[in-house]
VODO-909766 format. One line per field, with one value per residue (C-alpha): residue in one letter; residue number from 1; x, y, z. Coordinates in nm, 2 decimals, m for minus. Example, Ala and Ser with C-alpha at 12.3 -4.5 7.8 and 13.67 -1.06 7.14 Angstrom:
! residues 2
residu (A | S)
num (1 | 2)
xx (1.23 | 1.37)
yy (m0.45 | m0.11)
zz (0.78 | 0.71)
This chain:
! residues 441
residu (M | K | V | D | F | E | M | L | K | E | R | V | R | I | A | G | L | Y | R | L | L | S | I | Y | N | G | L | V | V | F | L | M | A | G | F | M | S | I | T | Q | E | K | I | I | Q | S | M | S | A | R | S | F | L | E | T | L | P | I | V | P | L | P | A | G | K | G | F | S | L | S | M | G | S | F | F | V | L | V | L | L | G | H | L | Y | R | R | D | T | L | S | D | M | M | R | Y | L | V | F | L | A | E | I | T | A | C | M | L | L | M | R | S | L | N | L | A | Y | D | G | V | V | L | L | V | V | A | D | L | M | H | R | Y | Q | G | K | N | Q | S | W | L | L | V | G | A | M | F | G | L | Y | C | I | A | N | Y | N | L | A | I | F | Q | G | H | V | A | P | F | D | A | Y | T | S | Y | Y | K | S | S | V | Q | A | V | L | I | A | V | K | N | G | F | V | S | L | N | I | I | L | F | V | S | Y | L | V | L | L | V | Q | S | K | H | Q | E | K | E | R | I | A | S | L | N | T | Q | L | G | E | A | N | E | R | L | R | I | Y | A | I | E | A | E | R | M | A | E | T | R | E | R | N | R | L | A | R | E | I | H | D | T | L | G | H | A | L | T | G | I | A | A | G | L | D | A | C | L | V | L | V | D | A | A | P | E | A | A | K | K | Q | M | A | K | I | R | E | T | A | R | R | G | I | V | D | V | R | R | S | V | E | K | L | R | P | D | D | L | E | K | L | P | L | R | H | A | I | A | R | M | V | A | E | F | A | E | S | S | N | M | K | I | R | V | I | A | L | G | W | P | D | N | L | R | E | D | E | E | E | V | I | Y | R | V | V | Q | E | G | I | T | N | A | N | Q | H | G | K | A | T | E | A | T | V | T | I | G | T | E | P | G | R | N | Y | I | I | I | A | D | N | G | H | G | C | E | D | V | E | P | G | F | G | L | R | H | M | Q | E | R | L | D | L | L | H | G | R | L | R | Y | W | S | D | N | G | F | T | L | E | A | T | I | P | A | G | T | R | Q | E | E | N | E)
num (1 | 2 | 3 | 4 | 5 | 6 | 7 | 8 | 9 | 10 | 11 | 12 | 13 | 14 | 15 | 16 | 17 | 18 | 19 | 20 | 21 | 22 | 23 | 24 | 25 | 26 | 27 | 28 | 29 | 30 | 31 | 32 | 33 | 34 | 35 | 36 | 37 | 38 | 39 | 40 | 41 | 42 | 43 | 44 | 45 | 46 | 47 | 48 | 49 | 50 | 51 | 52 | 53 | 54 | 55 | 56 | 57 | 58 | 59 | 60 | 61 | 62 | 63 | 64 | 65 | 66 | 67 | 68 | 69 | 70 | 71 | 72 | 73 | 74 | 75 | 76 | 77 | 78 | 79 | 80 | 81 | 82 | 83 | 84 | 85 | 86 | 87 | 88 | 89 | 90 | 91 | 92 | 93 | 94 | 95 | 96 | 97 | 98 | 99 | 100 | 101 | 102 | 103 | 104 | 105 | 106 | 107 | 108 | 109 | 110 | 111 | 112 | 113 | 114 | 115 | 116 | 117 | 118 | 119 | 120 | 121 | 122 | 123 | 124 | 125 | 126 | 127 | 128 | 129 | 130 | 131 | 132 | 133 | 134 | 135 | 136 | 137 | 138 | 139 | 140 | 141 | 142 | 143 | 144 | 145 | 146 | 147 | 148 | 149 | 150 | 151 | 152 | 153 | 154 | 155 | 156 | 157 | 158 | 159 | 160 | 161 | 162 | 163 | 164 | 165 | 166 | 167 | 168 | 169 | 170 | 171 | 172 | 173 | 174 | 175 | 176 | 177 | 178 | 179 | 180 | 181 | 182 | 183 | 184 | 185 | 186 | 187 | 188 | 189 | 190 | 191 | 192 | 193 | 194 | 195 | 196 | 197 | 198 | 199 | 200 | 201 | 202 | 203 | 204 | 205 | 206 | 207 | 208 | 209 | 210 | 211 | 212 | 213 | 214 | 215 | 216 | 217 | 218 | 219 | 220 | 221 | 222 | 223 | 224 | 225 | 226 | 227 | 228 | 229 | 230 | 231 | 232 | 233 | 234 | 235 | 236 | 237 | 238 | 239 | 240 | 241 | 242 | 243 | 244 | 245 | 246 | 247 | 248 | 249 | 250 | 251 | 252 | 253 | 254 | 255 | 256 | 257 | 258 | 259 | 260 | 261 | 262 | 263 | 264 | 265 | 266 | 267 | 268 | 269 | 270 | 271 | 272 | 273 | 274 | 275 | 276 | 277 | 278 | 279 | 280 | 281 | 282 | 283 | 284 | 285 | 286 | 287 | 288 | 289 | 290 | 291 | 292 | 293 | 294 | 295 | 296 | 297 | 298 | 299 | 300 | 301 | 302 | 303 | 304 | 305 | 306 | 307 | 308 | 309 | 310 | 311 | 312 | 313 | 314 | 315 | 316 | 317 | 318 | 319 | 320 | 321 | 322 | 323 | 324 | 325 | 326 | 327 | 328 | 329 | 330 | 331 | 332 | 333 | 334 | 335 | 336 | 337 | 338 | 339 | 340 | 341 | 342 | 343 | 344 | 345 | 346 | 347 | 348 | 349 | 350 | 351 | 352 | 353 | 354 | 355 | 356 | 357 | 358 | 359 | 360 | 361 | 362 | 363 | 364 | 365 | 366 | 367 | 368 | 369 | 370 | 371 | 372 | 373 | 374 | 375 | 376 | 377 | 378 | 379 | 380 | 381 | 382 | 383 | 384 | 385 | 386 | 387 | 388 | 389 | 390 | 391 | 392 | 393 | 394 | 395 | 396 | 397 | 398 | 399 | 400 | 401 | 402 | 403 | 404 | 405 | 406 | 407 | 408 | 409 | 410 | 411 | 412 | 413 | 414 | 415 | 416 | 417 | 418 | 419 | 420 | 421 | 422 | 423 | 424 | 425 | 426 | 427 | 428 | 429 | 430 | 431 | 432 | 433 | 434 | 435 | 436 | 437 | 438 | 439 | 440 | 441)
xx (2.27 | 1.89 | 1.85 | 2.13 | 1.99 | 1.64 | 1.80 | 1.99 | 1.67 | 1.49 | 1.78 | 1.78 | 1.42 | 1.44 | 1.75 | 1.56 | 1.25 | 1.45 | 1.63 | 1.30 | 1.18 | 1.49 | 1.47 | 1.10 | 1.17 | 1.46 | 1.22 | 0.95 | 1.20 | 1.33 | 0.98 | 0.88 | 1.20 | 1.19 | 0.83 | 0.89 | 1.20 | 1.03 | 0.72 | 0.93 | 1.11 | 0.78 | 0.66 | 0.97 | 0.95 | 0.57 | 0.66 | 0.42 | 0.69 | 0.57 | 0.22 | 0.37 | 0.59 | 0.31 | 0.15 | 0.46 | 0.59 | 0.95 | 1.16 | 1.23 | 1.57 | 1.66 | 1.51 | 1.85 | 1.99 | 1.67 | 1.67 | 2.05 | 2.00 | 1.70 | 1.88 | 2.21 | 2.02 | 1.87 | 2.19 | 2.35 | 2.05 | 2.08 | 2.45 | 2.40 | 2.13 | 2.36 | 2.64 | 2.41 | 2.32 | 2.68 | 2.76 | 3.13 | 3.01 | 3.04 | 2.74 | 2.88 | 2.94 | 2.60 | 2.42 | 2.62 | 2.54 | 2.17 | 2.17 | 2.34 | 2.06 | 1.79 | 1.97 | 1.98 | 1.62 | 1.52 | 1.72 | 1.57 | 1.22 | 1.30 | 1.45 | 1.12 | 0.93 | 0.77 | 0.59 | 0.68 | 0.77 | 0.78 | 1.17 | 1.10 | 0.98 | 1.33 | 1.49 | 1.24 | 1.32 | 1.68 | 1.61 | 1.38 | 1.66 | 1.88 | 1.60 | 1.73 | 1.43 | 1.28 | 1.60 | 1.60 | 1.23 | 1.26 | 1.53 | 1.28 | 0.99 | 1.18 | 1.34 | 1.00 | 0.85 | 1.12 | 1.09 | 0.71 | 0.77 | 1.04 | 0.80 | 0.52 | 0.76 | 0.86 | 0.50 | 0.42 | 0.72 | 0.83 | 0.49 | 0.51 | 0.87 | 0.84 | 0.68 | 0.39 | 0.32 | m0.02 | 0.14 | 0.32 | 0.00 | m0.20 | 0.01 | m0.18 | m0.54 | m0.78 | m0.81 | m0.43 | m0.42 | m0.65 | m0.43 | m0.12 | m0.25 | m0.39 | m0.05 | 0.12 | m0.11 | m0.06 | 0.31 | 0.25 | 0.01 | 0.23 | 0.54 | 0.32 | 0.23 | 0.60 | 0.71 | 0.44 | 0.54 | 0.89 | 0.81 | 0.59 | 0.87 | 1.12 | 0.91 | 0.82 | 1.20 | 1.30 | 1.02 | 1.13 | 1.49 | 1.38 | 1.21 | 1.50 | 1.73 | 1.49 | 1.48 | 1.86 | 1.90 | 1.65 | 1.86 | 2.17 | 2.03 | 1.93 | 2.27 | 2.42 | 2.21 | 2.31 | 2.67 | 2.63 | 2.48 | 2.75 | 3.02 | 2.86 | 2.84 | 3.20 | 3.31 | 3.14 | 3.28 | 3.63 | 3.58 | 3.47 | 3.77 | 4.00 | 3.85 | 3.88 | 4.25 | 4.32 | 4.15 | 4.35 | 4.68 | 4.61 | 4.49 | 4.80 | 5.04 | 4.89 | 4.75 | 5.09 | 5.27 | 5.03 | 5.03 | 5.42 | 5.38 | 5.11 | 5.32 | 5.64 | 5.47 | 5.34 | 5.70 | 5.80 | 5.55 | 5.70 | 6.06 | 6.02 | 6.08 | 6.29 | 6.52 | 6.49 | 6.77 | 6.61 | 6.29 | 6.45 | 6.60 | 6.25 | 6.10 | 6.36 | 6.26 | 5.89 | 5.97 | 6.14 | 5.85 | 5.60 | 5.80 | 5.82 | 5.45 | 5.37 | 5.59 | 5.41 | 5.07 | 5.15 | 5.28 | 4.98 | 4.75 | 4.96 | 4.89 | 5.25 | 5.40 | 5.56 | 5.86 | 6.09 | 5.97 | 6.07 | 6.42 | 6.49 | 6.44 | 6.13 | 6.36 | 6.54 | 6.21 | 6.04 | 6.33 | 6.37 | 5.98 | 5.98 | 6.29 | 6.15 | 5.82 | 5.99 | 6.21 | 5.91 | 5.67 | 5.93 | 5.79 | 6.02 | 5.97 | 6.17 | 6.18 | 6.23 | 6.30 | 6.25 | 6.32 | 6.24 | 6.02 | 6.18 | 6.04 | 5.76 | 5.56 | 5.52 | 5.17 | 5.27 | 5.57 | 5.34 | 5.07 | 5.33 | 5.47 | 5.13 | 5.04 | 5.34 | 5.29 | 4.92 | 4.99 | 5.24 | 5.04 | 4.72 | 4.94 | 5.05 | 4.73 | 4.46 | 4.64 | 4.87 | 5.15 | 5.50 | 5.65 | 5.58 | 5.74 | 5.71 | 5.78 | 5.82 | 5.88 | 5.81 | 5.68 | 5.61 | 5.31 | 5.28 | 5.44 | 5.33 | 5.36 | 5.29 | 5.27 | 5.23 | 5.22 | 5.18 | 4.90 | 4.54 | 4.38 | 4.01 | 3.81 | 3.57 | 3.76 | 3.56 | 3.72 | 3.79 | 3.91 | 4.25 | 4.18 | 3.92 | 4.16 | 4.43 | 4.17 | 4.08 | 4.45 | 4.49 | 4.18 | 4.33 | 4.62 | 4.38 | 4.55 | 4.40 | 4.40 | 4.35 | 4.37 | 4.32 | 4.38 | 4.60 | 4.82 | 4.80 | 4.70 | 4.83 | 4.77 | 4.86 | 4.84 | 4.93 | 4.99 | 5.01 | 5.37 | 5.50 | 5.28 | 5.59 | 5.77 | 5.45 | 5.42 | 5.79 | 5.75)
yy (2.89 | 2.80 | 3.09 | 2.95 | 2.60 | 2.74 | 2.92 | 2.63 | 2.41 | 2.67 | 2.69 | 2.31 | 2.29 | 2.56 | 2.40 | 2.06 | 2.19 | 2.37 | 2.04 | 1.87 | 2.13 | 2.09 | 1.70 | 1.72 | 1.96 | 1.72 | 1.44 | 1.63 | 1.74 | 1.38 | 1.24 | 1.51 | 1.49 | 1.12 | 1.09 | 1.31 | 1.12 | 0.78 | 0.90 | 1.03 | 0.70 | 0.52 | 0.74 | 0.67 | 0.30 | 0.30 | 0.45 | 0.74 | 1.00 | 1.17 | 1.24 | 1.35 | 1.61 | 1.75 | 1.86 | 2.03 | 2.37 | 2.27 | 1.95 | 1.85 | 1.76 | 1.39 | 1.21 | 1.15 | 1.49 | 1.66 | 1.45 | 1.53 | 1.90 | 1.91 | 1.72 | 1.91 | 2.23 | 2.14 | 2.04 | 2.36 | 2.54 | 2.37 | 2.43 | 2.80 | 2.80 | 2.66 | 2.90 | 3.20 | 3.11 | 3.10 | 3.39 | 3.42 | 3.57 | 3.94 | 4.14 | 4.17 | 3.80 | 3.72 | 3.93 | 3.76 | 3.42 | 3.51 | 3.62 | 3.28 | 3.11 | 3.29 | 3.19 | 2.82 | 2.83 | 2.97 | 2.71 | 2.42 | 2.55 | 2.57 | 2.21 | 2.09 | 2.26 | 2.48 | 2.18 | 2.26 | 2.61 | 2.51 | 2.56 | 2.94 | 2.89 | 2.75 | 3.08 | 3.26 | 3.06 | 3.14 | 3.52 | 3.50 | 3.33 | 3.63 | 3.89 | 4.12 | 4.35 | 4.66 | 4.79 | 4.52 | 4.50 | 4.68 | 4.43 | 4.14 | 4.29 | 4.37 | 4.03 | 3.85 | 4.06 | 3.99 | 3.63 | 3.63 | 3.83 | 3.58 | 3.29 | 3.46 | 3.58 | 3.22 | 3.11 | 3.39 | 3.39 | 3.03 | 2.88 | 2.85 | 2.72 | 2.43 | 2.09 | 2.12 | 1.87 | 1.80 | 1.68 | 1.40 | 1.31 | 1.28 | 0.97 | 0.78 | 0.70 | 0.96 | 0.79 | 0.78 | 1.15 | 1.26 | 1.08 | 1.22 | 1.58 | 1.53 | 1.40 | 1.70 | 1.95 | 1.75 | 1.80 | 2.19 | 2.21 | 2.01 | 2.21 | 2.54 | 2.38 | 2.30 | 2.64 | 2.82 | 2.60 | 2.71 | 3.07 | 3.04 | 2.87 | 3.13 | 3.43 | 3.27 | 3.22 | 3.57 | 3.71 | 3.50 | 3.60 | 3.97 | 3.90 | 3.73 | 4.02 | 4.26 | 4.06 | 4.04 | 4.42 | 4.45 | 4.23 | 4.41 | 4.74 | 4.61 | 4.46 | 4.79 | 4.96 | 4.72 | 4.76 | 5.15 | 5.11 | 4.85 | 5.09 | 5.38 | 5.15 | 5.03 | 5.38 | 5.46 | 5.16 | 5.25 | 5.59 | 5.44 | 5.21 | 5.49 | 5.71 | 5.42 | 5.36 | 5.72 | 5.73 | 5.42 | 5.58 | 5.91 | 5.74 | 5.51 | 5.78 | 6.08 | 5.87 | 5.72 | 6.05 | 6.23 | 5.95 | 5.97 | 6.35 | 6.34 | 6.09 | 6.30 | 6.61 | 6.44 | 6.36 | 6.72 | 6.84 | 6.65 | 6.75 | 7.11 | 7.22 | 6.94 | 6.90 | 7.16 | 7.04 | 6.70 | 6.86 | 7.03 | 6.72 | 6.56 | 6.85 | 6.82 | 6.45 | 6.54 | 6.80 | 6.54 | 6.30 | 6.58 | 6.64 | 6.30 | 6.25 | 6.55 | 6.39 | 6.07 | 6.22 | 6.42 | 6.10 | 5.91 | 6.19 | 6.14 | 5.76 | 5.66 | 5.44 | 5.56 | 5.76 | 5.51 | 5.21 | 5.43 | 5.48 | 5.17 | 4.79 | 4.68 | 4.55 | 4.88 | 5.09 | 4.90 | 4.94 | 5.31 | 5.36 | 5.17 | 5.34 | 5.69 | 5.60 | 5.45 | 5.78 | 6.01 | 5.82 | 5.68 | 5.34 | 5.04 | 4.83 | 4.53 | 4.39 | 4.02 | 3.87 | 3.50 | 3.52 | 3.80 | 3.71 | 3.73 | 3.83 | 4.05 | 4.26 | 4.64 | 4.59 | 4.31 | 4.52 | 4.81 | 4.59 | 4.45 | 4.80 | 4.94 | 4.66 | 4.71 | 5.09 | 5.06 | 4.78 | 4.99 | 5.30 | 5.12 | 4.97 | 5.32 | 5.51 | 5.27 | 5.03 | 5.29 | 5.03 | 5.10 | 4.79 | 4.61 | 4.32 | 4.29 | 3.95 | 3.90 | 3.56 | 3.33 | 2.98 | 2.75 | 2.90 | 3.22 | 3.52 | 3.65 | 3.95 | 3.92 | 4.24 | 4.19 | 4.47 | 4.52 | 4.75 | 4.74 | 4.52 | 4.44 | 4.14 | 4.22 | 4.38 | 4.60 | 4.66 | 5.04 | 5.23 | 5.10 | 4.74 | 4.74 | 4.91 | 4.65 | 4.38 | 4.55 | 4.57 | 4.21 | 4.10 | 4.24 | 3.99 | 3.71 | 3.74 | 3.70 | 3.92 | 3.79 | 3.96 | 3.89 | 4.03 | 3.84 | 4.03 | 4.30 | 4.30 | 4.06 | 4.11 | 3.84 | 3.90 | 3.65 | 3.69 | 3.40 | 3.34 | 3.22 | 3.46 | 3.62 | 3.28 | 3.14 | 3.44 | 3.42 | 3.05)
zz (m1.32 | m1.34 | m1.60 | m1.82 | m1.81 | m1.92 | m2.20 | m2.30 | m2.31 | m2.52 | m2.78 | m2.79 | m2.86 | m3.14 | m3.30 | m3.29 | m3.46 | m3.72 | m3.80 | m3.82 | m4.07 | m4.26 | m4.26 | m4.36 | m4.65 | m4.76 | m4.75 | m4.97 | m5.21 | m5.24 | m5.29 | m5.53 | m5.74 | m5.72 | m5.82 | m6.14 | m6.22 | m6.19 | m6.37 | m6.66 | m6.68 | m6.69 | m6.98 | m7.18 | m7.11 | m7.22 | m7.55 | m7.47 | m7.45 | m7.76 | m7.63 | m7.30 | m7.47 | m7.67 | m7.35 | m7.22 | m7.32 | m7.28 | m7.31 | m6.94 | m6.81 | m6.81 | m6.51 | m6.34 | m6.40 | m6.29 | m5.96 | m5.90 | m5.95 | m5.70 | m5.43 | m5.49 | m5.47 | m5.15 | m4.98 | m5.09 | m4.95 | m4.61 | m4.59 | m4.66 | m4.39 | m4.13 | m4.24 | m4.20 | m3.84 | m3.73 | m3.49 | m3.62 | m3.96 | m4.01 | m4.12 | m4.48 | m4.51 | m4.36 | m4.63 | m4.90 | m4.76 | m4.74 | m5.11 | m5.20 | m5.01 | m5.20 | m5.53 | m5.42 | m5.32 | m5.67 | m5.84 | m5.63 | m5.70 | m6.09 | m6.07 | m5.92 | m6.19 | m5.93 | m5.79 | m5.43 | m5.29 | m4.91 | m4.92 | m4.92 | m4.55 | m4.48 | m4.58 | m4.39 | m4.08 | m4.12 | m4.15 | m3.83 | m3.65 | m3.69 | m3.62 | m3.34 | m3.29 | m3.42 | m3.55 | m3.81 | m3.87 | m4.20 | m4.31 | m4.21 | m4.39 | m4.70 | m4.71 | m4.66 | m4.94 | m5.16 | m5.12 | m5.17 | m5.49 | m5.60 | m5.55 | m5.73 | m6.00 | m6.06 | m6.08 | m6.33 | m6.56 | m6.54 | m6.55 | m6.94 | m6.92 | m6.69 | m6.69 | m6.45 | m6.17 | m6.32 | m6.65 | m6.44 | m6.24 | m6.57 | m6.66 | m6.38 | m6.33 | m6.21 | m5.87 | m5.83 | m5.96 | m5.67 | m5.42 | m5.56 | m5.56 | m5.19 | m5.08 | m5.23 | m5.07 | m4.74 | m4.77 | m4.81 | m4.52 | m4.28 | m4.39 | m4.30 | m3.96 | m3.87 | m3.98 | m3.78 | m3.48 | m3.52 | m3.53 | m3.21 | m3.04 | m3.16 | m3.08 | m2.73 | m2.67 | m2.77 | m2.54 | m2.26 | m2.33 | m2.30 | m1.98 | m1.84 | m1.94 | m1.79 | m1.47 | m1.46 | m1.52 | m1.22 | m1.01 | m1.13 | m1.03 | m0.69 | m0.65 | m0.74 | m0.47 | m0.22 | m0.31 | m0.28 | 0.06 | 0.16 | 0.04 | 0.25 | 0.54 | 0.50 | 0.49 | 0.80 | 0.96 | 0.83 | 0.98 | 1.32 | 1.33 | 1.25 | 1.52 | 1.76 | 1.66 | 1.71 | 2.04 | 2.15 | 2.03 | 2.20 | 2.51 | 2.53 | 2.45 | 2.63 | 2.92 | 2.98 | 2.97 | 3.18 | 3.44 | 3.47 | 3.48 | 3.77 | 3.96 | 3.92 | 4.03 | 4.34 | 4.42 | 4.35 | 4.60 | 4.87 | 4.77 | 4.69 | 5.04 | 5.19 | 4.87 | 4.62 | 4.40 | 4.38 | 4.29 | 4.02 | 3.88 | 3.91 | 3.71 | 3.45 | 3.41 | 3.40 | 3.13 | 2.91 | 2.96 | 2.86 | 2.55 | 2.45 | 2.51 | 2.28 | 2.01 | 2.04 | 2.03 | 1.71 | 1.55 | 1.66 | 1.50 | 1.18 | 1.19 | 1.27 | 1.52 | 1.86 | 1.80 | 1.99 | 1.76 | 1.46 | 1.58 | 1.80 | 1.80 | 2.00 | 2.29 | 2.34 | 2.28 | 2.56 | 2.78 | 2.72 | 2.78 | 3.09 | 3.23 | 3.16 | 3.31 | 3.62 | 3.66 | 3.63 | 3.85 | 4.11 | 4.05 | 4.04 | 3.70 | 3.62 | 3.28 | 3.24 | 2.90 | 2.86 | 2.49 | 2.25 | 1.95 | 1.61 | 1.27 | 1.41 | 1.18 | 1.25 | 1.39 | 1.62 | 1.75 | 1.80 | 1.99 | 2.23 | 2.30 | 2.36 | 2.60 | 2.81 | 2.80 | 2.90 | 3.17 | 3.37 | 3.33 | 3.47 | 3.75 | 3.87 | 3.79 | 3.91 | 4.13 | 4.30 | 4.26 | 4.37 | 4.19 | 3.87 | 3.67 | 3.31 | 3.17 | 2.79 | 2.64 | 2.36 | 2.33 | 2.04 | 1.87 | 2.08 | 2.23 | 2.56 | 2.79 | 3.17 | 3.38 | 3.76 | 4.01 | 4.39 | 4.37 | 4.54 | 4.29 | 4.31 | 4.34 | 4.05 | 3.77 | 3.53 | 3.20 | 3.16 | 2.85 | 2.86 | 2.90 | 2.61 | 2.38 | 2.47 | 2.39 | 2.06 | 1.95 | 2.04 | 1.85 | 1.53 | 1.57 | 1.69 | 2.04 | 2.38 | 2.70 | 3.05 | 3.39 | 3.76 | 4.11 | 4.35 | 4.58 | 4.32 | 3.97 | 3.69 | 3.32 | 3.04 | 2.68 | 2.41 | 2.04 | 1.79 | 1.67 | 1.34 | 1.09 | 0.94 | 0.89 | 0.72 | 0.50 | 0.39 | 0.31)
């Protein structure tokens, strides 16, 4: 923003100095053409026109006509200059406008009887404004050389075909002549000073613009490098998140299945001698649990949801998972529904499923619980899952792999996990509700 403001200030200054140069040249043309017209009228009124014409190689234009031609040529020159500076012109049109500007300049100099050639600098100023660097240097040098030749050609060729400025000043006294010539030379000198000031400011502006462009290119390169580093870091973070996700999936699925299998095998060891048939039935349940665990592990590795969630509604999937775990582990599990949440996204359903799965697995594996109650409900603004068991519990709970992964899953949904030990172990997970409804609205 600061760079744009500085560039705007530079352009305003350059445009202002160019307008000053144009206004100054217009004033000089007005004074020079007016001086010659007034002097010519005075000569006619003083009845000395014959002697005046004898000193001239040609008959000058009538005073009014000469003045009008000079001012008209200057206005056309200024108009063409502004047109030449417009960015909307094509290159071909710009060349044509520049040639027309040179023609108007020659006509103006001719109408002023070559008394003032400072308008050539206006054409050079326009040409410098469009200068774009070394690729156009040949055009700039050629055009300036051409303007120089035109000015000198006019002086050489038309010198004998114009009414010179000295012929008009000779009408006045010698003291007045000296003042008039000094004023004319002062006009030329001041015009050169303004032109040089314009060129200095223009060159300085272009140099600063190149420096700003170089600085912006440097900043862009640095930004690209930072972006490249950020992309690499983002890719690494994505890989880490994906590894963590797969670790959670495998832990929740495989850990749940293996815990049920281990508890079932413990029961088989007790039943194998006393009740072989019961042990066989228990082994069949363990086999089914193992098979389903294998399916879930494969689907997790393939970045898919649990198999039950793919085939069943959330309520039925949780009921089936809890029932199978209870059968394989000989653990009594009750599911209490105080209202099932509606319009859940797939990721929300999976988090609820995994929290229940991990909760009952931890109750059996770490708490050695024989009973557990899973309560699922919904309240305004939130859904909640409470899992309470009759296990050993502990006074100082250290989050393990399972609890940390539950918290990570809930964090993705801006949820919260709390747990405490009181006559067993209790776990409470809450998830903000209403997300799907807000998205649909």
